[in-house]
C-alpha positions in Angstrom: -41.7 -16.8 -65.8 -44.4 -19.5 -65.8 -44.1 -22.8 -63.9 -42.5 -25.9 -65.5 -44.9 -28.2 -67.3 -42.9 -31.4 -67.4 -45.7 -33.8 -66.7 -49.3 -34.1 -68.0 -51.1 -37.0 -66.3 -54.0 -38.5 -68.1 -57.0 -39.5 -66.0 -59.9 -41.4 -67.5 -63.1 -39.3 -67.2 -65.1 -42.4 -66.3 -62.9 -43.3 -63.3 -64.5 -41.6 -60.3 -61.9 -42.7 -57.8 -59.0 -41.4 -59.9 -60.8 -38.1 -60.7 -61.2 -37.4 -57.0 -57.7 -38.3 -55.9 -55.3 -37.6 -58.9 -54.1 -34.4 -57.2 -52.1 -36.4 -54.7 -49.6 -37.4 -57.4 -48.7 -33.7 -58.0 -48.0 -33.7 -61.7 -47.5 -30.3 -63.3 -50.8 -30.7 -65.2 -53.7 -33.1 -64.9 -55.7 -34.1 -68.0 -59.3 -35.3 -67.6 -59.9 -37.5 -70.6 -63.3 -37.7 -72.2 -62.1 -39.2 -75.5 -60.2 -42.5 -76.0 -60.1 -43.5 -72.4 -63.9 -43.6 -72.1 -66.1 -46.2 -73.6 -69.1 -45.1 -75.8 -71.6 -46.2 -73.2 -69.9 -44.1 -70.5 -69.5 -40.9 -72.4 -72.4 -39.1 -70.7 -71.6 -40.2 -67.2 -67.9 -39.4 -67.6 -68.8 -35.9 -68.7 -70.8 -35.4 -65.6 -68.1 -36.8 -63.4 -65.5 -34.5 -64.9 -67.7 -31.5 -64.5 -68.1 -32.2 -60.8 -64.4 -33.0 -60.4 -63.6 -29.6 -61.8 -65.5 -28.0 -58.8 -63.3 -29.6 -56.2 -61.3 -26.8 -54.5 -58.0 -28.6 -54.8 -58.3 -28.6 -58.6 -58.8 -24.8 -58.6 -55.2 -24.6 -57.5 -53.8 -26.8 -60.3 -53.7 -26.7 -64.1 -56.5 -28.9 -65.4 -56.8 -29.8 -69.0 -59.8 -31.6 -70.5 -59.5 -33.6 -73.6 -62.8 -33.5 -75.3 -64.1 -35.6 -78.2 -63.8 -34.1 -81.7 -66.3 -31.4 -82.3 -67.9 -33.2 -85.2 -68.7 -36.2 -83.1 -72.0 -36.6 -81.1 -70.1 -35.8 -77.9 -67.7 -33.0 -78.7 -69.9 -29.9 -78.1 -71.4 -31.5 -74.9 -67.9 -32.2 -73.6 -66.8 -28.6 -74.4 -69.9 -27.1 -72.6 -69.1 -29.1 -69.5 -65.4 -28.4 -69.5 -65.6 -24.6 -70.0 -68.5 -24.2 -67.7 -66.7 -26.3 -65.1 -63.7 -24.1 -65.2 -61.1 -26.1 -67.1 -57.9 -24.1 -67.8 -57.2 -25.7 -71.1 -59.2 -27.6 -73.7 -57.2 -30.3 -75.6 -58.7 -31.0 -79.1 -57.8 -34.4 -80.4 -57.0 -35.3 -84.0 -56.3 -31.7 -85.0 -55.5 -31.6 -88.7 -55.8 -28.0 -89.8 -56.0 -24.4 -88.4 -59.7 -24.3 -89.1 -60.2 -27.0 -86.4 -58.8 -24.6 -83.8 -60.8 -21.7 -85.1 -64.0 -23.7 -84.8 -63.0 -24.6 -81.2 -62.1 -21.0 -80.5 -65.5 -19.8 -81.7 -67.4 -22.3 -79.5 -65.3 -21.6 -76.4 -65.9 -17.9 -76.8 -69.7 -18.5 -77.1 -69.8 -20.6 -73.9 -67.7 -18.2 -72.0 -70.1 -15.4 -72.8 -73.1 -17.5 -71.9 -71.8 -18.7 -68.6 -70.2 -15.4 -67.5 -66.7 -16.7 -67.6 -63.9 -14.2 -68.2 -63.5 -13.8 -72.0 -60.3 -15.4 -73.2 -59.6 -17.3 -69.9 -60.0 -20.7 -71.5 -56.8 -21.7 -73.4 -56.5 -24.2 -76.2 -54.2 -27.2 -76.9 -54.0 -29.0 -80.2 -53.2 -32.7 -80.4 -51.5 -33.7 -83.6 -52.2 -37.3 -84.6 -51.8 -37.6 -88.3 -49.6 -36.8 -91.3 -51.9 -33.9 -92.2 -51.6 -32.5 -88.8 -47.8 -32.6 -88.9 -47.8 -30.9 -92.3 -50.1 -28.1 -90.9 -48.4 -27.9 -87.5 -47.3 -24.3 -87.8 -50.7 -23.1 -89.1 -52.3 -24.9 -86.2 -50.0 -23.6 -83.6 -50.6 -20.0 -84.7 -54.3 -20.3 -85.4 -55.6 -18.5 -82.3 -54.3 -16.2 -79.6 -55.8 -18.7 -77.1 -53.2 -21.3 -78.2 -51.4 -22.6 -75.2 -49.6 -25.6 -76.4 -49.3 -28.3 -79.1 -49.0 -32.0 -78.4 -47.9 -35.0 -80.4 -50.0 -38.1 -80.0 -48.0 -41.1 -81.2 -50.3 -44.1 -81.6 -52.7 -42.7 -84.2 -49.8 -40.9 -86.0 -47.7 -44.1 -86.6 -50.9 -45.9 -87.8 -51.5 -43.1 -90.2 -47.9 -43.4 -91.4 -48.3 -47.1 -91.8 -45.6 -48.0 -89.3 -45.3 -48.8 -85.6 -43.6 -47.6 -82.4 -40.0 -48.6 -82.3 -36.7 -46.9 -81.2 -38.0 -43.4 -81.9 -36.8 -42.9 -85.5 -40.4 -43.3 -86.7 -41.4 -40.2 -84.6 -38.3 -38.1 -85.2 -39.7 -35.9 -88.0 -43.0 -35.5 -86.3 -41.4 -34.4 -83.0 -39.2 -31.9 -84.8 -42.2 -30.5 -86.8 -44.3 -30.1 -83.6 -41.5 -28.6 -81.7 -40.5 -26.1 -84.3 -44.2 -25.0 -84.7 -44.5 -24.5 -81.0 -41.3 -22.5 -80.8 -42.3 -20.3 -83.7 -45.7 -19.7 -82.1 -44.1 -19.1 -78.6 -46.2 -21.9 -77.1 -45.3 -25.1 -75.2 -44.8 -28.6 -76.8 -45.7 -31.9 -75.2 -44.3 -35.3 -76.3 -46.2 -38.6 -76.7 -47.2 -41.1 -74.1 -44.7 -43.9 -73.3 -47.1 -46.8 -72.9 -44.9 -49.5 -71.4 -45.1 -48.5 -67.7 -42.8 -51.4 -66.7 -39.9 -50.3 -68.9 -38.3 -47.6 -66.8 -35.1 -47.7 -68.9 -36.9 -47.2 -72.2 -39.0 -44.4 -70.7 -35.9 -42.6 -69.4 -34.1 -43.0 -72.7 -37.1 -41.4 -74.4 -37.3 -38.6 -71.8 -33.6 -37.7 -72.4 -34.2 -37.5 -76.1 -37.2 -35.2 -75.9 -35.5 -33.1 -73.2 -32.5 -32.6 -75.5 -34.8 -31.8 -78.5 -36.4 -29.1 -76.3 -39.9 -30.3 -75.4 -41.5 -28.7 -72.4 -42.9 -32.0 -71.1 -44.5 -35.3 -71.8 -48.0 -36.9 -71.6 -48.2 -39.7 -69.0 -50.7 -42.5 -68.3 -49.2 -43.8 -65.1 -48.5 -41.8 -61.9 -45.3 -43.8 -61.2 -43.7 -42.1 -64.2 -44.0 -38.6 -62.7 -41.1 -38.8 -60.4 -38.9 -40.4 -63.0 -39.8 -37.6 -65.5 -39.3 -34.8 -63.0 -36.0 -36.1 -61.9 -34.7 -36.5 -65.4 -35.7 -32.9 -66.2 -33.8 -31.6 -63.1 -30.7 -29.5 -64.0 -27.3 -30.6 -62.7 -25.7 -28.9 -59.7 -23.2 -27.3 -62.1 -26.0 -25.9 -64.3 -27.8 -24.5 -61.3 -24.7 -22.7 -59.9 -23.9 -21.2 -63.3 -27.5 -20.1 -63.8 -27.5 -18.5 -60.3 -24.4 -16.5 -61.2 -25.9 -15.3 -64.5 -29.2 -14.2 -62.9 -27.4 -12.5 -60.0 -25.3 -10.6 -62.6 -28.4 -9.6 -64.5 -30.2 -8.4 -61.4 -27.1 -6.4 -60.3 -26.9 -4.7 -63.7 -30.6 -3.9 -63.5 -30.3 -2.3 -60.1 -27.3 -0.2 -61.2 -29.2 0.9 -64.4 -26.7 -0.8 -66.7 -27.8 -1.7 -70.2 -25.2 -4.5 -70.4 -24.9 -7.6 -68.3 -21.3 -8.7 -67.6 -20.1 -11.8 -65.8 -16.4 -12.5 -65.3 -15.5 -9.9 -67.9 -17.9 -11.3 -70.6 -21.1 -9.9 -71.9 -24.2 -12.0 -71.2 -27.0 -11.7 -73.8 -30.7 -11.6 -72.9 -31.4 -15.1 -74.2 -28.7 -16.5 -71.9 -30.4 -14.8 -68.9 -33.8 -16.1 -69.9 -32.4 -19.6 -70.1 -30.7 -19.3 -66.7 -34.0 -18.3 -65.2 -35.6 -21.3 -66.8 -33.0 -23.6 -65.4 -33.5 -22.2 -61.9 -37.2 -22.7 -62.2 -36.8 -26.3 -63.3 -34.5 -26.8 -60.3 -37.1 -25.3 -58.0 -34.6 -22.6 -56.7 -35.6 -19.0 -57.2 -32.8 -16.7 -58.2 -31.0 -15.1 -55.2 -31.3 -11.4 -54.8 -28.4 -9.5 -53.3 
């Protein structure tokens, strides 16, 4: 089972100091941003900085995402060349509105992989949904390519498109559900929006509890101090961990004994329950015990 992806920390591509030290914060994923966080006059220099940051050995051991500019902008293809050739694990496409956007990205990524000798298919794709059109087409986007890794909701542009503003979360409820259902149907991960008020820990944690209960894998972050809060909030309770350990131990015992049915305390345990138990143990950082 893959590692948890609770936190995705945004790092401006134009900030050389943060690019070289972001690993110390230990988020689950780091996103080097070449789009909104970079001024027009710094686009070229930021691209070069990100390319060189991708070469740092410490980042070879982490999941690195690069948010490029839209492909139809003057910077998109240049960003993509630098990110793929630099070795980014995932390309995040902003302002995705239809499946064809991801197909265009897939085609260009494949071309660059062939040209630079990178293993075909090794670069994964993430779609960022930022508009009403994107929400309506979320399922088509999520299933557009076998390279699809995840789908993310970007709140600011979305609420502007919807002619509203950020509030208590009701304005994002439908969009969150649409993105999450699309991700689950496509068997990929889903990431929630940035919480921009870094001084409002109470509001942040309230939003984290909501998206955790809905079923999101994680959340985009803009400040390192939110990482520990997020990870702690996603930790299972001691009771949940103990129950999960018992379920996994029973499943492993049944497997060793060649039994087709898992039983715990006289009750049958279905495969989805076992998968969920393994997920809980992974979030808790405790591998299932083997007896």
